[in-house]
C-alpha positions in Angstrom: 15.0 -73.8 2.0 17.2 -71.1 0.6 14.6 -70.5 -2.1 11.9 -70.1 0.5 14.0 -67.6 2.5 14.7 -65.6 -0.6 11.0 -65.5 -1.4 10.2 -64.4 2.2 12.8 -61.6 2.0 11.5 -60.5 -1.4 7.9 -60.4 -0.1 8.8 -58.6 3.1 10.8 -56.1 1.0 7.9 -55.4 -1.3 5.6 -55.0 1.7 8.0 -52.6 3.4 8.4 -50.5 0.2 4.6 -50.5 -0.2 4.1 -49.4 3.4 6.8 -46.7 3.0 5.2 -45.2 -0.1 1.8 -45.4 1.6 3.2 -43.5 4.6 4.8 -40.9 2.4 1.6 -40.5 0.4 -0.5 -40.1 3.6 2.1 -37.6 5.0 1.9 -35.6 1.7 -1.9 -35.6 1.7 -2.0 -34.6 5.4 0.6 -31.8 5.1 -0.8 -30.5 1.9 -4.5 -31.2 2.7 -5.4 -27.5 2.9 -3.8 -26.8 -0.5 -5.6 -29.7 -2.2 -8.9 -28.8 -0.5 -8.8 -25.2 -1.6 -7.8 -25.7 -5.3 -10.2 -24.3 -7.9 -11.0 -27.8 -9.1 -12.8 -28.5 -5.8 -16.5 -28.5 -6.7 -17.5 -27.7 -3.1 -16.0 -24.2 -3.5 -15.8 -23.6 -7.3 -17.8 -24.1 -10.4 -15.9 -24.0 -13.7 -13.1 -22.3 -11.8 -15.3 -19.6 -10.4 -15.6 -19.2 -6.6 -19.1 -19.8 -5.5 -18.9 -20.9 -1.9 -17.2 -18.9 0.9 -18.1 -16.9 4.0 -19.0 -13.3 4.3 -16.6 -10.3 4.0 -17.7 -7.2 5.9 -16.3 -3.7 6.3 -15.6 -2.0 9.6 -19.2 -0.9 9.9 -20.7 -4.4 9.1 -21.5 -3.6 5.5 -21.5 -6.8 3.4 -19.0 -6.7 0.6 -19.2 -10.3 -0.4 -21.2 -13.4 0.6 -22.7 -16.6 -0.8 -26.4 -17.1 -1.4 -28.1 -20.1 -3.0 -24.7 -21.4 -4.1 -23.7 -18.2 -5.9 -21.2 -15.6 -4.9 -22.8 -12.2 -4.3 -21.4 -8.7 -3.8 -22.5 -5.4 -2.4 -25.6 -3.7 -4.1 -23.8 -0.4 -4.7 -21.7 -0.5 -7.9 -19.4 2.3 -6.5 -18.5 0.1 -3.6 -18.1 -3.0 -5.8 -15.7 -1.2 -8.1 -13.8 0.5 -5.2 -13.1 -2.7 -3.3 -12.4 -5.0 -6.3 -8.7 -5.0 -5.8 -9.2 -5.8 -2.1 -11.6 -8.7 -2.6 -10.2 -9.9 -5.8 -12.2 -11.3 -8.7 -13.8 -14.7 -8.8 -11.1 -16.3 -11.0 -8.0 -15.0 -9.3 -6.8 -12.6 -12.0 -6.2 -9.9 -9.3 -3.1 -10.7 -7.3 -3.5 -10.4 -3.6 -7.3 -10.4 -3.5 -8.4 -11.7 -0.1 -11.0 -14.1 -1.5 -7.9 -16.0 -2.6 -5.3 -15.2 0.1 -7.8 -15.8 2.9 -9.8 -18.6 1.3 -8.8 -20.9 4.2 -10.6 -18.7 6.7 -13.5 -17.9 4.3 -14.1 -21.6 3.5 -14.2 -22.7 7.1 -11.5 -25.2 6.3 -10.7 -27.8 9.0 -8.1 -30.5 8.9 -10.6 -33.1 10.0 -13.7 -32.1 8.2 -12.2 -30.3 5.2 -14.1 -27.4 3.7 -17.6 -26.3 4.5 -19.8 -25.6 1.5 -22.2 -23.7 3.7 -19.4 -21.7 5.5 -20.7 -19.1 7.9 -17.3 -17.7 8.7 -17.0 -13.9 8.5 -13.9 -12.0 7.5 -13.9 -8.5 9.2 -12.0 -5.7 7.6 -10.8 -2.4 9.0 -11.9 -0.6 5.8 -14.8 1.8 5.6 -16.5 0.8 2.3 -18.2 4.2 1.8 -14.9 6.0 2.2 -13.3 3.6 -0.3 -16.1 4.4 -2.7 -15.5 8.2 -2.2 -11.8 7.7 -2.8 -12.6 5.8 -6.0 -14.7 8.7 -7.1 -11.9 11.2 -6.3 -9.6 9.3 -8.6 -12.1 9.7 -11.4 -10.8 8.8 -14.8 -7.1 9.0 -13.6 -5.1 5.9 -12.9 -3.7 5.9 -9.4 -4.4 5.1 -5.8 -5.6 6.7 -2.5 -5.1 5.2 1.0 -5.7 6.3 4.6 -4.1 4.6 7.6 -4.4 4.9 11.3 -0.8 5.8 12.1 -1.0 4.5 15.7 -2.4 1.0 14.9 -1.5 0.4 11.2 -5.2 -0.2 10.3 -6.1 0.9 6.8 -9.4 2.8 6.7 -9.5 3.4 3.0 -7.9 1.8 -0.1 -8.8 2.6 -3.7 -6.9 1.8 -6.9 -7.8 2.7 -10.5 -8.5 1.6 -13.1 -11.1 -0.9 -11.7 -14.4 -2.3 -12.8 -17.7 -3.6 -11.5 -17.4 -7.3 -10.9 -21.0 -7.7 -12.2 -20.1 -5.8 -15.4 -16.6 -6.6 -16.5 -15.6 -4.6 -19.7 -15.5 -6.7 -22.8 -12.4 -4.8 -24.1 -10.5 -5.1 -20.8 -7.5 -6.7 -22.5 -7.2 -4.4 -25.4 -8.3 -0.9 -24.2 -5.3 1.1 -22.9 -7.6 2.8 -20.4 -7.5 -0.6 -18.5 -3.8 -1.0 -18.6 -2.6 -2.5 -15.3 -6.2 -3.1 -14.2 -5.4 -6.2 -12.2 -2.8 -4.4 -10.2 -3.5 -2.8 -6.8 -1.4 0.3 -7.3 -1.0 0.9 -3.6 1.0 -2.3 -3.3 2.3 -2.9 -6.8 2.9 0.6 -8.1 6.2 2.3 -8.6 6.3 6.0 -9.4 8.7 8.9 -9.9 8.1 10.7 -6.6 8.7 14.3 -7.5 8.9 16.7 -4.6 7.5 14.3 -2.0 11.0 12.8 -2.0 12.3 16.1 -0.6 11.0 14.8 2.8 13.6 12.1 2.6 16.3 14.6 1.6 15.1 16.9 4.5 15.4 14.0 6.9 19.0 13.4 5.8 19.8 17.1 6.1 18.4 17.3 9.6 20.5 14.4 10.7 23.7 15.3 8.9 24.0 19.0 8.5 24.1 20.5 12.0 23.4 24.1 11.0 20.8 23.3 8.4 18.2 25.6 10.0 20.7 28.5 9.9 21.5 28.0 6.2 20.2 30.2 3.4 20.2 29.4 -0.3 19.7 31.5 -3.4 17.4 30.5 -6.2 17.2 32.4 -9.5 15.2 29.7 -11.1 18.0 27.4 -12.1 21.4 26.1 -11.0 23.3 24.5 -13.8 21.2 21.5 -15.0 18.6 21.9 -12.2 15.5 23.8 -13.2 13.3 25.2 -10.4 9.5 25.8 -10.5 10.0 29.5 -9.6 12.5 32.2 -8.8 12.6 32.1 -5.0 15.6 34.4 -4.3 17.1 34.1 -0.8 15.5 31.2 1.0 15.8 29.2 4.2 15.7 25.4 4.6 12.1 25.5 6.0 10.8 27.9 3.3 12.6 25.8 0.6 10.6 22.8 1.7 7.4 24.9 1.9 7.8 26.3 -1.6 9.4 23.1 -2.9 12.5 24.9 -4.2 14.5 22.5 -6.5 17.6 24.6 -6.5 17.9 24.6 -2.7 17.2 20.9 -2.3 19.5 20.0 -5.1 22.3 21.9 -3.4 21.5 20.1 -0.1 21.5 16.8 -1.8 24.9 17.5 -3.4 26.3 18.5 0.0 24.9 15.3 1.6 26.3 13.1 -1.1 25.0 9.8 -2.4 25.7 7.7 0.7 23.7 9.9 3.1 20.7 10.0 0.7 20.9 6.2 0.5 21.0 5.9 4.3 17.9 8.1 4.6 16.1 6.2 1.9 16.8 3.0 3.8 15.8 4.5 7.2 12.5 5.6 5.7 11.8 1.9 4.9 11.4 2.7 1.2 13.8 0.0 -0.1 11.8 -2.8 1.6 9.4 -5.2 0.0 6.8 -5.8 2.7 5.0 -9.1 3.2 2.2 -7.8 5.4 -0.6 -9.2 7.5 -2.9 -9.1 4.4 -0.5 -11.6 2.7 0.3 -9.1 0.0 3.9 -8.5 -1.2 4.7 -4.9 -2.0 7.2 -3.5 -4.5 10.4 -2.2 -3.1 11.2 1.4 -4.1 14.2 1.9 -6.3 17.0 4.4 -5.7 19.8 4.5 -8.3 22.5 6.7 -6.8 26.3 6.2 -6.4 29.2 8.3 -5.1 30.5 8.5 -8.7 27.4 10.3 -10.0 27.7 13.8 -11.1 26.5 16.7 -9.0 23.6 17.2 -11.4 22.5 13.5 -11.1 22.7 13.7 -7.3 20.8 17.0 -7.3 18.0 15.5 -9.5 17.8 12.5 -7.2 17.5 14.7 -4.1 14.5 16.4 -5.5 12.7 13.2 -6.5 13.4 13.1 -10.2 16.1 11.1 -12.0 15.4 7.4 -12.1 14.1 7.1 -8.5 10.8 5.1 -8.2 8.8 5.0 -5.1 6.1 2.6 -3.9 3.0 4.3 -2.5 2.5 1.7 0.4 6.1 2.3 1.5 5.7 6.1 1.5 2.5 5.9 3.4 4.3 3.8 6.0 7.0 6.5 6.1 4.4 9.1 6.8 2.9 7.0 9.6 6.4 6.7 11.2 6.9 10.5 11.1 3.4 11.1 12.6 3.9 8.4 15.2 7.3 9.5 16.7 9.6 7.4 14.5 8.0 4.0 14.4 5.1 2.5 12.5 3.1 -0.7 12.0 2.8 -2.1 8.5 -0.6 -0.9 7.2 -3.2 -3.7 7.0 -6.9 -4.1 6.4 -7.9 -7.7 7.4 -8.8 -7.5 11.1 -10.2 -10.9 12.0 -12.2 -13.9 11.0 -14.9 -15.5 13.2 -16.9 -18.7 12.8 -20.7 -18.9 13.2 -20.3 -19.3 16.9 -18.4 -16.0 17.2 -15.1 -17.8 17.9 -12.1 -16.1 16.2 -10.3 -18.3 13.8 -7.9 -15.5 12.8 -6.9 -12.2 14.4 -4.3 -9.8 12.9 -1.4 -8.8 15.1 0.1 -5.4 14.1 3.6 -5.9 12.6 6.4 -3.5 13.4 7.5 -2.0 10.0 11.2 -2.0 11.1 11.4 1.8 10.5 13.3 3.5 13.3 13.7 7.3 13.1 14.7 9.3 16.2 11.9 11.2 18.0 14.0 14.4 17.5 14.1 14.0 13.8 10.5 13.1 13.4 9.4 16.0 15.6 11.3 18.4 13.3 9.9 16.7 10.2 6.4 16.9 11.6 6.8 20.7 12.2 8.2 21.2 8.7 5.3 19.3 7.1 2.8 21.2 9.3 4.5 24.4 8.0 4.0 23.3 4.4 0.3 23.4 4.9 -0.1 26.3 7.4 2.4 28.7 5.8 2.1 27.8 2.1 -0.7 25.6 0.8 -3.2 27.1 3.3 -5.2 25.4 6.1 -8.4 26.4 4.4 -7.8 23.7 1.8 -8.3 21.0 4.4 -11.3 22.3 6.2 -11.5 21.2 9.9 -8.5 18.8 9.6 -5.2 20.2 10.8 -2.9 18.7 8.3 0.8 18.1 7.7 1.9 17.2 4.2 4.0 17.5 1.1 2.9 17.6 -2.5 4.8 16.2 -5.5 4.4 17.1 -9.2 6.5 14.3 -10.7 7.7 15.4 -14.2 8.1 12.7 -16.8 9.6 12.5 -20.3 6.2 12.0 -21.9 2.7 13.1 -20.7 1.5 15.2 -17.9 3.1 14.9 -14.4 2.0 12.4 -11.8 0.4 14.2 -8.9 1.3 13.2 -5.3 0.2 14.2 -1.9 1.5 12.5 1.3 0.6 13.7 4.8 -1.1 13.1 8.1 -3.3 14.8 10.7 -1.4 16.9 13.3 -4.1 16.1 15.8 -3.4 12.8 17.8 -7.2 12.5 18.4 -7.5 12.0 14.7 -4.5 9.8 14.0 -4.7 9.3 10.2 -2.1 9.4 7.4 -3.0 9.7 3.7 -1.4 9.0 0.4 -2.8 10.1 -3.0 -1.4 9.6 -6.5 -3.2 10.6 -9.7 -1.2 9.6 -12.8 -0.9 11.9 -15.8 -2.9 14.6 -14.1 -0.8 17.7 -13.3 -0.2 19.8 -10.2 0.3 17.8 -7.0 -1.7 20.2 -4.9 -4.5 20.7 -7.4 -5.1 17.0 -8.1 -3.7 14.8 -5.4 -3.9 17.4 -2.6 -7.6 18.1 -3.4 -8.4 14.3 -3.5 -6.6 13.7 -0.2 -8.3 16.7 1.4 -11.8 15.5 0.4 -11.2 12.0 1.9 -9.6 13.2 5.1 -12.5 15.7 5.6 -15.1 13.0 5.0 -13.3 10.7 7.5 -13.1 13.6 10.0 -16.8 14.2 9.9 -17.4 10.5 10.5 -14.9 10.2 13.3 -15.1 13.5 15.3 -18.5 14.2 16.8 
């Protein structure tokens, strides 16, 4: 009898263990079903690791950027558009980090927990981007590496994103892994780039000065072309705070930085949202900007930091976000470009909700910064450079140890009826105004003609 009882207990135990492992397996398969279904080994979606089946991706004007036809992934007919949106869409094999054909493959495949993936998915992913404007920005970058982006500063919607180097997905270069011209080609520089900011950083220093030096607008500085280790781009003589920003006087802003001290500059850097790695609606992680400054630094080190040189590195996406906050009265939404996804019946299966960037700058400070940046254009660069667009902005010519400077322009429209901010960076090019300013102007004027009737 005891033997029989032991056998029953053993059988029951084995059955219970089997059931437990079965339940655990089913739970794992259920909870990870989407991940399993969307793997590149799934022949319903991929062939030899290459994406073949997914829904349409269209720009803000309904222009098809990617779609599936006869079991093959197709792209826009215009090679300029294909190259300009490569980093947005991603390549077929997932080399480009953050490409939406990978990050939004759930929505594109029409995945359903009950039915799995739909090989004939008719889902459509709607973007906020204007493909033609992206192509124009790509052309403006030309042979230079860099990026250009335009964002609606009231909503966070990106209207334009272009990053170079890039390539036509139908004509991938054979020497892409050996030719230095293609270095960093798989990186979208808007999100993954880190650059010496040069004089655009003076906007951060100016913000710190406005908030911490009560008589900053009554101060004057004297520039004879240098101050100790600080070398200026000109001999400005006696100069005010506003004019010092207009003319980008290194001597004046280095002196302001030294008076502020390391901690106040760090506070402004944080308040501008530059030290944040954003994980935005588009499921892309951005690089956090880097500020190396301490109270023990020499005056020369603090001065160089205050004018955007030294070891400071800034991410373009974060600085665009900062510009949006200034334009929008002190707050901004994280810039994004995936608006929604709908199925074949028109039902939304995804809709972006604008995310507060966390930047909080007082309306008083942003109002003063806005007027300073407007003055840069109207009193120094010249309104004629931006055509019909009433611009606010700051250039940067970021000097480096080797090679030509990186050119920056960061700014926004002064007109609330045309609420767009822009960032442009052209690596190893030269003058910020000549290269980045010109590129930003061209894109903003093109958008203005499309937007303002």
